[in-house]
N, C-alpha and C positions, 0 to 999 in steps of 0.2 A: 504494500500500500504505499501511497505517495502522500505527503501532507502538502496542501496548498492553502493559500489564503484568498478570501474573497476580495481583498483590496489590491494585492500586488503578489503574485505567486513567485516572482524573482527576488523580493526584498524580505529580509527577516522581519518579523513583527516587532514593534517596539513595545516598551512596558506598558505604555498608554493603551496602545491598540490591543494588547493582550487582555487588560482589564476591561475593555469595551467589547470583547468578542467572546465567543463560545466555540468549543470544538465539537464537531459532529463527525459520525462515521457515514460517508455517503455510499449508497447502494442503487442498483437499478432492478426495476421490475417492468418487464414489457417495454423496454426503451426509455422509461421515465425515470428521472433522477429523484430519489428520496434521501433522507438522512435522519438518524436518530442521534440524540445528545450522547456523547461519548461516556458520560459519568455513570449511565446504566448499563453500559455494555461491559460483560464480563471477558468475553473472547470471541473470536471468530474462528470457526472450525470447518473442516470437511468431514462430514459424518461417513463412517463406513457402513453402519447399519441403523435403519430405523425399523421398529417393531410395529407393524399395523395394529391398532386397537379397534375392536368391533363397536358399533353403534355410537360412534363419536361424529361430530360434525365434519363435514367433507373437507374443511381447511385443516384438520388435525391430521397430520401424516402419521402419527402414531407416537412412540416414546423412544428415547434413546438412553443408553448407559453412558454417562459422561463421567469418566473416573469414579464409578461407583454411585453416582447419583442418577436416578432415573427422572429425565425431564421431558415434558411434552414438546413435540415438534410442530409448529404451526407454519403452514405454507402460506406466505403473504400474498402470492399470487392468487390463490384460491380465496382467501379471506377478502380480497378486493373484488372478487367475482370475475376474475380473468381466466382464460382457458389454461389448464395445466400445460407445463412444459417439461419434457424428460430432463433429468438431471445431466449436466455436462461437466466438463472440466472447470467452467466458471462458477458453478452453483456453490454457494456458501451458506452455512447457518450462522446466524449471529446469535450468540447466547447472551441473553438480557436478564437483568434483575428487575422484577416488577413486585414492589414490596418485599415480602419475604419469600417470594416464589422465584424460581429460576426457569427460563423457557428458552426454546430454540426458535428462530424465525428463518425460514429458509428464503432466500432471495436469489435472483437470477445471477448477480454479480456484486461483489463489494469493490468500489471504486478506489475511494481514498480517505484519508482523514482530512477534514476541511476546518479551517479556522474562519469563522464568519463573523464579521463585525456587526454590531447591533444596527448600524445604518443600513446594512444590506438585507435586513429582515423586516418583513411586513407581515402584520397579523392577518390571519385567515378572515376573509369577509364573512359576514353573517350568512349570505346566501350559500356559502360553502359549508358551513357548520350546522346550518338550521336542521337538516334531516338527519342528524345524528352523526355526522361526520366530525364531531368535536375532537376526534384524535388528530386532526390537522392543526398544528399549533401554528403555522405560518408558511410563508414563502420566502426564499432567499434568492436574490438575483446574483448569479456568478457568471461574469462575462456574458455569453449569449444564452446561458441555461438558466431555466427556473427550477429550483430544488424544492421539493414539497418536505416541509419539516413535520415530522411525525412525533406525537407525544406518546411514548411507550406505555405510560401507566393507563391512558385512555383507551389506546388501541387494544391492549391486552386486558382490559378490566374484565373480571369474570362474569360480571352482570351483563356487560354489553356483548360478550361473547356468546353468553347463554341467549340472550335475545336474537342473535344472529342465527344460532343454531336452531331455535325455535321457528324462525322464518323459513330457514332452509328446509326443515323437516316437514313443515306444513305444506311446502311445495312439492315435496318428493312423495312418491307413492308408498304407502305402508309395506313393511316387510310381511311376505306371506309365509 
């Protein structure tokens, strides 16, 4: 991973810029750039094995044994309602801490660690968050790209995930 800055990727950040900026881990899903705040990321891994679990939401790929800890693996592509994509050499799992829980988030590709100055971040408009997408904390303008900043706590909130699963299961035919 490469670290870059939203203000100038060639120049080291000054102490003032570091105080007025935050670090994020950038990743891609379906060609769109997203980012999580780095403070909640435990590590980024390539998983050898995910054990499927029955009767869970479609976006739950299963569980994985991460150095003795069994963690759920959430496919963000599926969570966002996108078509699944086969795992390839770029696929990564971002292990995140949400409260006292640890979870893995599968993404298409992890791009870089990004330092984003507060002046480059805009809050998400109400029209974006009105229908329950309050997990979008804002947008960052980096060169010619728009990065969607995600709030891990909101995105992976058990209540929210439970609501999403209920909606999905109501649309799916019952098991026979």
